[in-house]
All heavy atoms as a GROMACS GRO file, in nm:
protein
  594
    1MET      N    1   5.159  -3.256   2.262
    1MET     CA    2   5.095  -3.319   2.371
    1MET      C    3   5.054  -3.216   2.478
    1MET      O    4   4.934  -3.216   2.520
    1MET     CB    5   5.174  -3.428   2.428
    1MET     CG    6   5.191  -3.551   2.340
    1MET     SD    7   5.304  -3.679   2.405
    1MET     CE    8   5.461  -3.607   2.397
    2PRO      N    9   5.149  -3.140   2.523
    2PRO     CA   10   5.103  -3.042   2.628
    2PRO      C   11   5.005  -2.943   2.580
    2PRO      O   12   4.916  -2.901   2.657
    2PRO     CB   13   5.237  -2.977   2.670
    2PRO     CG   14   5.341  -3.014   2.569
    2PRO     CD   15   5.289  -3.129   2.489
    3SER      N   16   5.006  -2.907   2.449
    3SER     CA   17   4.907  -2.808   2.400
    3SER      C   18   4.770  -2.867   2.404
    3SER      O   19   4.673  -2.800   2.436
    3SER     CB   20   4.949  -2.768   2.258
    3SER     OG   21   5.068  -2.698   2.261
    4ASN      N   22   4.760  -3.000   2.365
    4ASN     CA   23   4.623  -3.064   2.372
    4ASN      C   24   4.575  -3.067   2.514
    4ASN      O   25   4.450  -3.048   2.541
    4ASN     CB   26   4.637  -3.206   2.318
    4ASN     CG   27   4.642  -3.208   2.164
    4ASN    OD1   28   4.575  -3.131   2.103
    4ASN    ND2   29   4.720  -3.301   2.110
    5ILE      N   30   4.659  -3.100   2.610
    5ILE     CA   31   4.624  -3.099   2.755
    5ILE      C   32   4.574  -2.961   2.795
    5ILE      O   33   4.466  -2.952   2.864
    5ILE     CB   34   4.727  -3.163   2.840
    5ILE    CG1   35   4.754  -3.306   2.807
    5ILE    CG2   36   4.695  -3.144   2.987
    5ILE    CD1   37   4.880  -3.366   2.869
    6ALA      N   38   4.653  -2.865   2.764
    6ALA     CA   39   4.618  -2.720   2.802
    6ALA      C   40   4.486  -2.684   2.742
    6ALA      O   41   4.401  -2.624   2.806
    6ALA     CB   42   4.732  -2.629   2.758
    7GLU      N   43   4.464  -2.708   2.609
    7GLU     CA   44   4.339  -2.677   2.546
    7GLU      C   45   4.223  -2.748   2.603
    7GLU      O   46   4.122  -2.687   2.633
    7GLU     CB   47   4.355  -2.708   2.391
    7GLU     CG   48   4.233  -2.664   2.310
    7GLU     CD   49   4.246  -2.682   2.167
    7GLU    OE1   50   4.350  -2.734   2.126
    7GLU    OE2   51   4.148  -2.657   2.092
    8GLY      N   52   4.245  -2.876   2.628
    8GLY     CA   53   4.136  -2.955   2.693
    8GLY      C   54   4.092  -2.904   2.827
    8GLY      O   55   3.972  -2.908   2.868
    9SER      N   56   4.189  -2.864   2.906
    9SER     CA   57   4.162  -2.814   3.044
    9SER      C   58   4.079  -2.684   3.037
    9SER      O   59   4.017  -2.654   3.135
    9SER     CB   60   4.295  -2.789   3.121
    9SER     OG   61   4.358  -2.677   3.071
   10ALA      N   62   4.079  -2.616   2.932
   10ALA     CA   63   4.004  -2.494   2.918
   10ALA      C   64   3.862  -2.512   2.866
   10ALA      O   65   3.785  -2.420   2.861
   10ALA     CB   66   4.081  -2.389   2.823
   11LYS      N   67   3.828  -2.638   2.835
   11LYS     CA   68   3.695  -2.662   2.785
   11LYS      C   69   3.594  -2.664   2.903
   11LYS      O   70   3.629  -2.664   3.019
   11LYS     CB   71   3.695  -2.797   2.715
   11LYS     CG   72   3.777  -2.802   2.594
   11LYS     CD   73   3.731  -2.703   2.486
   11LYS     CE   74   3.818  -2.706   2.362
   11LYS     NZ   75   3.773  -2.609   2.261
   12ASP      N   76   3.464  -2.657   2.861
   12ASP     CA   77   3.355  -2.648   2.959
   12ASP      C   78   3.324  -2.771   3.043
   12ASP      O   79   3.264  -2.762   3.142
   12ASP     CB   80   3.232  -2.593   2.891
   12ASP     CG   81   3.247  -2.448   2.844
   12ASP    OD1   82   3.326  -2.376   2.903
   12ASP    OD2   83   3.179  -2.411   2.750
   13SER      N   84   3.365  -2.888   2.989
   13SER     CA   85   3.327  -3.009   3.057
   13SER      C   86   3.440  -3.104   3.070
   13SER      O   87   3.539  -3.098   2.996
   13SER     CB   88   3.212  -3.080   2.983
   13SER     OG   89   3.260  -3.140   2.861
   14GLN      N   90   3.429  -3.196   3.168
   14GLN     CA   91   3.525  -3.297   3.189
   14GLN      C   92   3.533  -3.394   3.067
   14GLN      O   93   3.637  -3.452   3.036
   14GLN     CB   94   3.497  -3.378   3.313
   14GLN     CG   95   3.515  -3.299   3.443
   14GLN     CD   96   3.665  -3.275   3.465
   14GLN    OE1   97   3.722  -3.181   3.408
   14GLN    NE2   98   3.727  -3.351   3.551
   15LYS      N   99   3.415  -3.413   3.004
   15LYS     CA  100   3.405  -3.500   2.891
   15LYS      C  101   3.494  -3.442   2.775
   15LYS      O  102   3.560  -3.522   2.705
   15LYS     CB  103   3.262  -3.512   2.839
   15LYS     CG  104   3.238  -3.630   2.753
   15LYS     CD  105   3.086  -3.647   2.734
   15LYS     CE  106   3.069  -3.772   2.652
   15LYS     NZ  107   2.920  -3.806   2.637
   16ASP      N  108   3.485  -3.314   2.755
   16ASP     CA  109   3.573  -3.252   2.658
   16ASP      C  110   3.718  -3.265   2.688
   16ASP      O  111   3.809  -3.295   2.607
   16ASP     CB  112   3.538  -3.107   2.639
   16ASP     CG  113   3.410  -3.083   2.562
   16ASP    OD1  114   3.374  -3.170   2.483
   16ASP    OD2  115   3.346  -2.978   2.580
   17PHE      N  116   3.751  -3.244   2.820
   17PHE     CA  117   3.884  -3.258   2.865
   17PHE      C  118   3.938  -3.403   2.844
   17PHE      O  119   4.048  -3.416   2.794
   17PHE     CB  120   3.895  -3.217   3.015
   17PHE     CG  121   4.034  -3.224   3.070
   17PHE    CD1  122   4.139  -3.177   3.005
   17PHE    CD2  123   4.055  -3.261   3.207
   17PHE    CE1  124   4.271  -3.188   3.065
   17PHE    CE2  125   4.179  -3.268   3.265
   17PHE     CZ  126   4.289  -3.222   3.193
   18LEU      N  127   3.859  -3.497   2.868
   18LEU     CA  128   3.892  -3.637   2.840
   18LEU      C  129   3.931  -3.658   2.699
   18LEU      O  130   4.024  -3.727   2.669
   18LEU     CB  131   3.776  -3.726   2.890
   18LEU     CG  132   3.790  -3.878   2.865
   18LEU    CD1  133   3.912  -3.927   2.944
   18LEU    CD2  134   3.670  -3.946   2.904
   19ARG      N  135   3.845  -3.605   2.610
   19ARG     CA  136   3.881  -3.619   2.467
   19ARG      C  137   4.013  -3.568   2.433
   19ARG      O  138   4.086  -3.629   2.359
   19ARG     CB  139   3.767  -3.549   2.389
   19ARG     CG  140   3.789  -3.564   2.237
   19ARG     CD  141   3.665  -3.501   2.163
   19ARG     NE  142   3.691  -3.500   2.023
   19ARG     CZ  143   3.748  -3.405   1.955
   19ARG    NH1  144   3.800  -3.302   2.024
   19ARG    NH2  145   3.777  -3.412   1.826
   20TYR      N  146   4.051  -3.452   2.480
   20TYR     CA  147   4.178  -3.396   2.456
   20TYR      C  148   4.288  -3.471   2.518
   20TYR      O  149   4.399  -3.481   2.460
   20TYR     CB  150   4.185  -3.239   2.495
   20TYR     CG  151   4.117  -3.160   2.393
   20TYR    CD1  152   3.985  -3.134   2.394
   20TYR    CD2  153   4.190  -3.092   2.294
   20TYR    CE1  154   3.919  -3.052   2.300
   20TYR    CE2  155   4.134  -3.014   2.198
   20TYR     CZ  156   4.001  -2.989   2.202
   20TYR     OH  157   3.941  -2.908   2.107
   21LEU      N  158   4.270  -3.531   2.635
   21LEU     CA  159   4.371  -3.612   2.694
   21LEU      C  160   4.397  -3.739   2.609
   21LEU      O  161   4.508  -3.780   2.591
   21LEU     CB  162   4.327  -3.660   2.835
   21LEU     CG  163   4.326  -3.552   2.944
   21LEU    CD1  164   4.260  -3.609   3.073
   21LEU    CD2  165   4.472  -3.507   2.968
   22GLN      N  166   4.284  -3.794   2.554
   22GLN     CA  167   4.299  -3.909   2.465
   22GLN      C  168   4.376  -3.871   2.342
   22GLN      O  169   4.456  -3.955   2.292
   22GLN     CB  170   4.164  -3.967   2.433
   22GLN     CG  171   4.097  -4.026   2.553
   22GLN     CD  172   3.952  -4.066   2.541
   22GLN    OE1  173   3.882  -4.000   2.466
   22GLN    NE2  174   3.906  -4.167   2.609
   23ILE      N  175   4.352  -3.754   2.281
   23ILE     CA  176   4.429  -3.712   2.166
   23ILE      C  177   4.576  -3.696   2.204
   23ILE      O  178   4.664  -3.738   2.132
   23ILE     CB  179   4.369  -3.570   2.118
   23ILE    CG1  180   4.234  -3.600   2.054
   23ILE    CG2  181   4.467  -3.510   2.013
   23ILE    CD1  182   4.152  -3.472   2.023
   24SER      N  183   4.602  -3.639   2.316
   24SER     CA  184   4.737  -3.628   2.364
   24SER      C  185   4.809  -3.759   2.375
   24SER      O  186   4.926  -3.773   2.342
   24SER     CB  187   4.741  -3.546   2.498
   24SER     OG  188   4.871  -3.531   2.547
   25LEU      N  189   4.741  -3.856   2.436
   25LEU     CA  190   4.795  -3.989   2.449
   25LEU      C  191   4.828  -4.053   2.310
   25LEU      O  192   4.931  -4.108   2.290
   25LEU     CB  193   4.701  -4.082   2.526
   25LEU     CG  194   4.747  -4.221   2.557
   25LEU    CD1  195   4.876  -4.217   2.638
   25LEU    CD2  196   4.644  -4.303   2.624
   26GLY      N  197   4.740  -4.026   2.215
   26GLY     CA  198   4.760  -4.075   2.080
   26GLY      C  199   4.885  -4.015   2.025
   26GLY      O  200   4.962  -4.080   1.955
   27SER      N  201   4.898  -3.882   2.046
   27SER     CA  202   5.015  -3.811   1.999
   27SER      C  203   5.145  -3.870   2.055
   27SER      O  204   5.251  -3.873   1.986
   27SER     CB  205   5.003  -3.663   2.027
   27SER     OG  206   4.897  -3.604   1.957
   28SER      N  207   5.137  -3.910   2.182
   28SER     CA  208   5.261  -3.967   2.248
   28SER      C  209   5.300  -4.092   2.178
   28SER      O  210   5.418  -4.120   2.161
   28SER     CB  211   5.240  -3.980   2.394
   28SER     OG  212   5.156  -4.091   2.420
   29PHE      N  213   5.200  -4.178   2.141
   29PHE     CA  214   5.228  -4.305   2.071
   29PHE      C  215   5.285  -4.274   1.931
   29PHE      O  216   5.371  -4.348   1.879
   29PHE     CB  217   5.108  -4.392   2.068
   29PHE     CG  218   5.095  -4.468   2.202
   29PHE    CD1  219   4.999  -4.423   2.290
   29PHE    CD2  220   5.166  -4.580   2.223
   29PHE    CE1  221   4.984  -4.490   2.415
   29PHE    CE2  222   5.155  -4.648   2.349
   29PHE     CZ  223   5.055  -4.603   2.440
   30GLU      N  224   5.235  -4.165   1.863
   30GLU     CA  225   5.284  -4.130   1.734
   30GLU      C  226   5.433  -4.091   1.748
   30GLU      O  227   5.518  -4.127   1.663
   30GLU     CB  228   5.210  -4.012   1.676
   30GLU     CG  229   5.073  -4.040   1.628
   30GLU     CD  230   4.996  -3.924   1.578
   30GLU    OE1  231   5.052  -3.814   1.568
   30GLU    OE2  232   4.874  -3.936   1.555
   31LEU      N  233   5.468  -4.011   1.854
   31LEU     CA  234   5.608  -3.972   1.876
   31LEU      C  235   5.696  -4.093   1.900
   31LEU      O  236   5.800  -4.104   1.848
   31LEU     CB  237   5.612  -3.876   1.995
   31LEU     CG  238   5.754  -3.833   2.035
   31LEU    CD1  239   5.831  -3.766   1.919
   31LEU    CD2  240   5.744  -3.743   2.153
   32GLU      N  241   5.647  -4.187   1.981
   32GLU     CA  242   5.725  -4.304   2.003
   32GLU      C  243   5.748  -4.381   1.877
   32GLU      O  244   5.858  -4.430   1.854
   32GLU     CB  245   5.645  -4.394   2.102
   32GLU     CG  246   5.722  -4.526   2.138
   32GLU     CD  247   5.636  -4.618   2.231
   32GLU    OE1  248   5.517  -4.608   2.234
   32GLU    OE2  249   5.709  -4.684   2.308
   33THR      N  250   5.651  -4.396   1.790
   33THR     CA  251   5.665  -4.459   1.661
   33THR      C  252   5.772  -4.388   1.573
   33THR      O  253   5.851  -4.456   1.514
   33THR     CB  254   5.529  -4.466   1.585
   33THR    OG1  255   5.434  -4.540   1.666
   33THR    CG2  256   5.541  -4.533   1.455
   34HIS      N  257   5.766  -4.260   1.582
   34HIS     CA  258   5.862  -4.182   1.496
   34HIS      C  259   6.006  -4.207   1.545
   34HIS      O  260   6.100  -4.219   1.462
   34HIS     CB  261   5.827  -4.028   1.494
   34HIS     CG  262   5.705  -3.999   1.423
   34HIS    ND1  263   5.623  -3.899   1.459
   34HIS    CD2  264   5.650  -4.053   1.310
   34HIS    CE1  265   5.516  -3.891   1.377
   34HIS    NE2  266   5.532  -3.984   1.288
   35LEU      N  267   6.024  -4.209   1.676
   35LEU     CA  268   6.154  -4.233   1.735
   35LEU      C  269   6.206  -4.371   1.696
   35LEU      O  270   6.321  -4.390   1.658
   35LEU     CB  271   6.152  -4.215   1.885
   35LEU     CG  272   6.137  -4.076   1.938
   35LEU    CD1  273   6.114  -4.074   2.090
   35LEU    CD2  274   6.257  -3.985   1.901
   36LEU      N  275   6.112  -4.468   1.700
   36LEU     CA  276   6.150  -4.609   1.671
   36LEU      C  277   6.189  -4.616   1.520
   36LEU      O  278   6.275  -4.691   1.482
   36LEU     CB  279   6.036  -4.703   1.706
   36LEU     CG  280   6.018  -4.723   1.856
   36LEU    CD1  281   5.896  -4.798   1.884
   36LEU    CD2  282   6.134  -4.780   1.925
   37LEU      N  283   6.114  -4.546   1.436
   37LEU     CA  284   6.143  -4.552   1.296
   37LEU      C  285   6.281  -4.486   1.271
   37LEU      O  286   6.354  -4.536   1.180
   37LEU     CB  287   6.031  -4.475   1.216
   37LEU     CG  288   5.902  -4.544   1.190
   37LEU    CD1  289   5.800  -4.452   1.128
   37LEU    CD2  290   5.923  -4.667   1.099
   38CYS      N  291   6.309  -4.379   1.336
   38CYS     CA  292   6.444  -4.316   1.322
   38CYS      C  293   6.555  -4.414   1.362
   38CYS      O  294   6.656  -4.417   1.287
   38CYS     CB  295   6.451  -4.189   1.404
   38CYS     SG  296   6.351  -4.051   1.340
   39ILE      N  297   6.529  -4.491   1.460
   39ILE     CA  298   6.623  -4.597   1.495
   39ILE      C  299   6.645  -4.697   1.390
   39ILE      O  300   6.754  -4.738   1.337
   39ILE     CB  301   6.595  -4.663   1.628
   39ILE    CG1  302   6.602  -4.558   1.748
   39ILE    CG2  303   6.680  -4.783   1.659
   39ILE    CD1  304   6.545  -4.606   1.876
   40ASP      N  305   6.524  -4.753   1.340
   40ASP     CA  306   6.521  -4.850   1.235
   40ASP      C  307   6.588  -4.804   1.106
   40ASP      O  308   6.656  -4.880   1.039
   40ASP     CB  309   6.382  -4.898   1.200
   40ASP     CG  310   6.318  -4.983   1.312
   40ASP    OD1  311   6.396  -5.028   1.406
   40ASP    OD2  312   6.197  -5.002   1.311
   41LEU      N  313   6.574  -4.676   1.073
   41LEU     CA  314   6.628  -4.618   0.950
   41LEU      C  315   6.778  -4.577   0.977
   41LEU      O  316   6.835  -4.521   0.886
   41LEU     CB  317   6.546  -4.498   0.903
   41LEU     CG  318   6.407  -4.537   0.854
   41LEU    CD1  319   6.323  -4.408   0.835
   41LEU    CD2  320   6.414  -4.625   0.733
   42GLU      N  321   6.825  -4.603   1.093
   42GLU     CA  322   6.963  -4.561   1.132
   42GLU      C  323   6.995  -4.414   1.119
   42GLU      O  324   7.101  -4.377   1.087
   42GLU     CB  325   7.061  -4.653   1.053
   42GLU     CG  326   7.045  -4.800   1.084
   42GLU     CD  327   7.146  -4.885   1.008
   42GLU    OE1  328   7.218  -4.835   0.924
   42GLU    OE2  329   7.139  -5.005   1.029
   43LEU      N  330   6.889  -4.336   1.148
   43LEU     CA  331   6.910  -4.189   1.149
   43LEU      C  332   6.965  -4.146   1.285
   43LEU      O  333   7.023  -4.037   1.297
   43LEU     CB  334   6.774  -4.118   1.125
   43LEU     CG  335   6.711  -4.144   0.989
   43LEU    CD1  336   6.572  -4.085   0.979
   43LEU    CD2  337   6.806  -4.095   0.876
   44VAL      N  338   6.941  -4.229   1.391
   44VAL     CA  339   6.984  -4.202   1.527
   44VAL      C  340   7.027  -4.333   1.579
   44VAL      O  341   6.987  -4.445   1.532
   44VAL     CB  342   6.874  -4.135   1.616
   44VAL    CG1  343   6.844  -3.994   1.564
   44VAL    CG2  344   6.757  -4.225   1.626
   45THR      N  345   7.098  -4.336   1.688
   45THR     CA  346   7.138  -4.453   1.753
   45THR      C  347   7.043  -4.477   1.873
   45THR      O  348   6.980  -4.388   1.928
   45THR     CB  349   7.282  -4.454   1.811
   45THR    OG1  350   7.291  -4.351   1.912
   45THR    CG2  351   7.383  -4.428   1.695
   46ILE      N  352   7.033  -4.606   1.909
   46ILE     CA  353   6.948  -4.643   2.023
   46ILE      C  354   6.995  -4.576   2.150
   46ILE      O  355   6.919  -4.535   2.236
   46ILE     CB  356   6.928  -4.799   2.039
   46ILE    CG1  357   6.830  -4.836   2.150
   46ILE    CG2  358   7.063  -4.861   2.068
   46ILE    CD1  359   6.692  -4.810   2.114
   47GLU      N  360   7.134  -4.565   2.160
   47GLU     CA  361   7.195  -4.501   2.276
   47GLU      C  362   7.153  -4.357   2.296
   47GLU      O  363   7.123  -4.303   2.400
   47GLU     CB  364   7.346  -4.521   2.276
   47GLU     CG  365   7.395  -4.660   2.282
   47GLU     CD  366   7.392  -4.730   2.147
   47GLU    OE1  367   7.380  -4.668   2.036
   47GLU    OE2  368   7.395  -4.855   2.151
   48ASN      N  369   7.146  -4.287   2.182
   48ASN     CA  370   7.105  -4.146   2.181
   48ASN      C  371   6.959  -4.123   2.196
   48ASN      O  372   6.916  -4.016   2.238
   48ASN     CB  373   7.156  -4.075   2.052
   48ASN     CG  374   7.305  -4.063   2.044
   48ASN    OD1  375   7.374  -4.060   2.146
   48ASN    ND2  376   7.359  -4.052   1.924
   49THR      N  377   6.880  -4.225   2.169
   49THR     CA  378   6.733  -4.210   2.175
   49THR      C  379   6.662  -4.272   2.291
   49THR      O  380   6.554  -4.244   2.315
   49THR     CB  381   6.675  -4.271   2.041
   49THR    OG1  382   6.754  -4.216   1.932
   49THR    CG2  383   6.535  -4.228   2.021
   50LYS      N  384   6.737  -4.362   2.368
   50LYS     CA  385   6.680  -4.436   2.469
   50LYS      C  386   6.615  -4.344   2.575
   50LYS      O  387   6.506  -4.369   2.628
   50LYS     CB  388   6.778  -4.529   2.540
   50LYS     CG  389   6.725  -4.604   2.661
   50LYS     CD  390   6.769  -4.739   2.658
   50LYS     CE  391   6.719  -4.821   2.775
   50LYS     NZ  392   6.582  -4.798   2.823
   51ASN      N  393   6.683  -4.238   2.611
   51ASN     CA  394   6.633  -4.142   2.715
   51ASN      C  395   6.500  -4.079   2.670
   51ASN      O  396   6.406  -4.064   2.749
   51ASN     CB  397   6.734  -4.041   2.743
   51ASN     CG  398   6.846  -4.084   2.834
   51ASN    OD1  399   6.836  -4.189   2.902
   51ASN    ND2  400   6.958  -4.012   2.825
   52HIS      N  401   6.491  -4.049   2.535
   52HIS     CA  402   6.368  -3.994   2.486
   52HIS      C  403   6.253  -4.091   2.487
   52HIS      O  404   6.138  -4.060   2.522
   52HIS     CB  405   6.389  -3.942   2.344
   52HIS     CG  406   6.487  -3.830   2.333
   52HIS    ND1  407   6.482  -3.715   2.399
   52HIS    CD2  408   6.612  -3.827   2.268
   52HIS    CE1  409   6.585  -3.639   2.372
   52HIS    NE2  410   6.666  -3.707   2.290
   53LEU      N  411   6.284  -4.218   2.453
   53LEU     CA  412   6.183  -4.320   2.450
   53LEU      C  413   6.132  -4.348   2.598
   53LEU      O  414   6.015  -4.366   2.626
   53LEU     CB  415   6.238  -4.448   2.397
   53LEU     CG  416   6.251  -4.451   2.247
   53LEU    CD1  417   6.337  -4.573   2.198
   53LEU    CD2  418   6.119  -4.452   2.177
   54ASP      N  419   6.229  -4.347   2.694
   54ASP     CA  420   6.190  -4.361   2.839
   54ASP      C  421   6.104  -4.245   2.882
   54ASP      O  422   6.003  -4.271   2.955
   54ASP     CB  423   6.316  -4.370   2.923
   54ASP     CG  424   6.394  -4.495   2.906
   54ASP    OD1  425   6.340  -4.591   2.850
   54ASP    OD2  426   6.515  -4.493   2.941
   55THR      N  427   6.128  -4.125   2.836
   55THR     CA  428   6.050  -4.006   2.878
   55THR      C  429   5.914  -4.019   2.818
   55THR      O  430   5.809  -3.987   2.885
   55THR     CB  431   6.115  -3.879   2.828
   55THR    OG1  432   6.252  -3.862   2.892
   55THR    CG2  433   6.036  -3.752   2.866
   56VAL      N  434   5.907  -4.058   2.694
   56VAL     CA  435   5.771  -4.074   2.626
   56VAL      C  436   5.691  -4.177   2.702
   56VAL      O  437   5.567  -4.159   2.726
   56VAL     CB  438   5.792  -4.106   2.480
   56VAL    CG1  439   5.653  -4.151   2.415
   56VAL    CG2  440   5.848  -3.992   2.398
   57GLU      N  441   5.754  -4.287   2.740
   57GLU     CA  442   5.686  -4.402   2.816
   57GLU      C  443   5.630  -4.343   2.946
   57GLU      O  444   5.517  -4.377   2.986
   57GLU     CB  445   5.772  -4.513   2.837
   57GLU     CG  446   5.706  -4.634   2.899
   57GLU     CD  447   5.796  -4.755   2.915
   57GLU    OE1  448   5.885  -4.773   2.824
   57GLU    OE2  449   5.783  -4.824   3.015
   58ARG      N  450   5.708  -4.263   3.020
   58ARG     CA  451   5.660  -4.209   3.146
   58ARG      C  452   5.546  -4.112   3.120
   58ARG      O  453   5.448  -4.118   3.205
   58ARG     CB  454   5.777  -4.133   3.219
   58ARG     CG  455   5.872  -4.223   3.296
   58ARG     CD  456   5.961  -4.147   3.390
   58ARG     NE  457   6.026  -4.035   3.330
   58ARG     CZ  458   6.143  -4.034   3.268
   58ARG    NH1  459   6.206  -4.151   3.250
   58ARG    NH2  460   6.193  -3.926   3.214
   59LEU      N  461   5.553  -4.026   3.018
   59LEU     CA  462   5.442  -3.946   2.983
   59LEU      C  463   5.316  -4.024   2.952
   59LEU      O  464   5.205  -3.981   2.989
   59LEU     CB  465   5.480  -3.852   2.867
   59LEU     CG  466   5.575  -3.741   2.900
   59LEU    CD1  467   5.629  -3.676   2.774
   59LEU    CD2  468   5.520  -3.642   3.000
   60GLN      N  469   5.330  -4.130   2.881
   60GLN     CA  470   5.216  -4.215   2.842
   60GLN      C  471   5.148  -4.274   2.965
   60GLN      O  472   5.026  -4.272   2.981
   60GLN     CB  473   5.251  -4.331   2.756
   60GLN     CG  474   5.294  -4.288   2.611
   60GLN     CD  475   5.365  -4.394   2.529
   60GLN    OE1  476   5.418  -4.492   2.585
   60GLN    NE2  477   5.366  -4.377   2.403
   61LYS      N  478   5.227  -4.308   3.061
   61LYS     CA  479   5.171  -4.363   3.187
   61LYS      C  480   5.100  -4.253   3.269
   61LYS      O  481   4.992  -4.280   3.325
   61LYS     CB  482   5.281  -4.430   3.276
   61LYS     CG  483   5.335  -4.555   3.217
   61LYS     CD  484   5.445  -4.615   3.299
   61LYS     CE  485   5.499  -4.740   3.237
   61LYS     NZ  486   5.611  -4.802   3.308
   62ARG      N  487   5.155  -4.138   3.273
   62ARG     CA  488   5.099  -4.023   3.346
   62ARG      C  489   4.968  -3.976   3.279
   62ARG      O  490   4.867  -3.952   3.348
   62ARG     CB  491   5.197  -3.910   3.357
   62ARG     CG  492   5.311  -3.936   3.444
   62ARG     CD  493   5.413  -3.827   3.452
   62ARG     NE  494   5.521  -3.860   3.538
   62ARG     CZ  495   5.629  -3.787   3.560
   62ARG    NH1  496   5.637  -3.674   3.490
   62ARG    NH2  497   5.725  -3.823   3.633
   63ILE      N  498   4.970  -3.966   3.145
   63ILE     CA  499   4.842  -3.929   3.075
   63ILE      C  500   4.739  -4.032   3.098
   63ILE      O  501   4.623  -3.998   3.124
   63ILE     CB  502   4.877  -3.900   2.927
   63ILE    CG1  503   4.970  -3.784   2.914
   63ILE    CG2  504   4.743  -3.874   2.848
   63ILE    CD1  505   5.023  -3.769   2.766
   64SER      N  506   4.776  -4.158   3.089
   64SER     CA  507   4.679  -4.269   3.109
   64SER      C  508   4.621  -4.259   3.248
   64SER      O  509   4.501  -4.282   3.262
   64SER     CB  510   4.747  -4.408   3.088
   64SER     OG  511   4.785  -4.426   2.955
   65SER      N  512   4.702  -4.233   3.351
   65SER     CA  513   4.653  -4.216   3.481
   65SER      C  514   4.550  -4.104   3.498
   65SER      O  515   4.451  -4.114   3.562
   65SER     CB  516   4.765  -4.202   3.579
   65SER     OG  517   4.846  -4.316   3.585
   66LEU      N  518   4.588  -3.990   3.433
   66LEU     CA  519   4.499  -3.879   3.436
   66LEU      C  520   4.365  -3.906   3.365
   66LEU      O  521   4.261  -3.865   3.411
   66LEU     CB  522   4.570  -3.757   3.372
   66LEU     CG  523   4.491  -3.621   3.377
   66LEU    CD1  524   4.454  -3.588   3.518
   66LEU    CD2  525   4.587  -3.508   3.315
   67ILE      N  526   4.377  -3.981   3.256
   67ILE     CA  527   4.250  -4.018   3.189
   67ILE      C  528   4.166  -4.108   3.279
   67ILE      O  529   4.046  -4.077   3.291
   67ILE     CB  530   4.283  -4.105   3.053
   67ILE    CG1  531   4.336  -4.004   2.947
   67ILE    CG2  532   4.160  -4.175   3.003
   67ILE    CD1  533   4.396  -4.072   2.830
   68LYS      N  534   4.229  -4.197   3.352
   68LYS     CA  535   4.146  -4.284   3.442
   68LYS      C  536   4.082  -4.192   3.549
   68LYS      O  537   3.966  -4.217   3.585
   68LYS     CB  538   4.236  -4.388   3.506
   68LYS     CG  539   4.270  -4.497   3.408
   68LYS     CD  540   4.361  -4.599   3.476
   68LYS     CE  541   4.412  -4.702   3.373
   68LYS     NZ  542   4.512  -4.790   3.432
   69TYR      N  543   4.155  -4.103   3.599
   69TYR     CA  544   4.104  -4.006   3.703
   69TYR      C  545   3.986  -3.929   3.656
   69TYR      O  546   3.884  -3.920   3.720
   69TYR     CB  547   4.213  -3.916   3.765
   69TYR     CG  548   4.161  -3.818   3.852
   69TYR    CD1  549   4.119  -3.851   3.989
   69TYR    CD2  550   4.140  -3.684   3.815
   69TYR    CE1  551   4.070  -3.756   4.068
   69TYR    CE2  552   4.088  -3.596   3.902
   69TYR     CZ  553   4.059  -3.631   4.028
   69TYR     OH  554   4.002  -3.538   4.117
   70VAL      N  555   4.008  -3.873   3.537
   70VAL     CA  556   3.899  -3.783   3.483
   70VAL      C  557   3.774  -3.870   3.453
   70VAL      O  558   3.661  -3.826   3.476
   70VAL     CB  559   3.949  -3.711   3.354
   70VAL    CG1  560   3.835  -3.640   3.281
   70VAL    CG2  561   4.058  -3.615   3.390
   71LYS      N  562   3.788  -3.990   3.415
   71LYS     CA  563   3.676  -4.077   3.390
   71LYS      C  564   3.592  -4.101   3.522
   71LYS      O  565   3.477  -4.115   3.512
   71LYS     CB  566   3.720  -4.213   3.332
   71LYS     CG  567   3.754  -4.209   3.185
   71LYS     CD  568   3.790  -4.348   3.134
   71LYS     CE  569   3.821  -4.343   2.988
   71LYS     NZ  570   3.858  -4.482   2.935
   72THR      N  571   3.662  -4.100   3.627
   72THR     CA  572   3.590  -4.115   3.752
   72THR      C  573   3.511  -3.995   3.792
   72THR      O  574   3.417  -3.999   3.876
   72THR     CB  575   3.682  -4.157   3.876
   72THR    OG1  576   3.768  -4.041   3.902
   72THR    CG2  577   3.763  -4.280   3.843
   73GLN      N  578   3.545  -3.878   3.735
   73GLN     CA  579   3.480  -3.750   3.762
   73GLN      C  580   3.363  -3.725   3.669
   73GLN      O  581   3.288  -3.631   3.694
   73GLN     CB  582   3.579  -3.634   3.750
   73GLN     CG  583   3.706  -3.647   3.836
   73GLN     CD  584   3.670  -3.659   3.980
   73GLN    OE1  585   3.602  -3.567   4.037
   73GLN    NE2  586   3.723  -3.759   4.046
   74ILE      N  587   3.344  -3.803   3.576
   74ILE     CA  588   3.240  -3.784   3.477
   74ILE      C  589   3.106  -3.855   3.519
   74ILE      O  590   3.112  -3.962   3.573
   74ILE     CB  591   3.277  -3.834   3.336
   74ILE    CG1  592   3.390  -3.750   3.284
   74ILE    CG2  593   3.155  -3.823   3.235
   74ILE    CD1  594   3.445  -3.793   3.145
   0.00000   0.00000   0.00000
């Protein structure tokens, strides 16, 4: 996720940056899904994974907010 944001910020246009932010947001949802699958498969416990899920949710909100802001700049 951070690599996509960094790469997008180096692009020539806000439109390109927006695309990379959207990819980053998609990656965050993939990560969330992987964590939930690990819980379902009993590879980890919900107690050990809850903090990670909370962090991913906060990142999703922040990336979404940045996407909204960048859209206003286009």
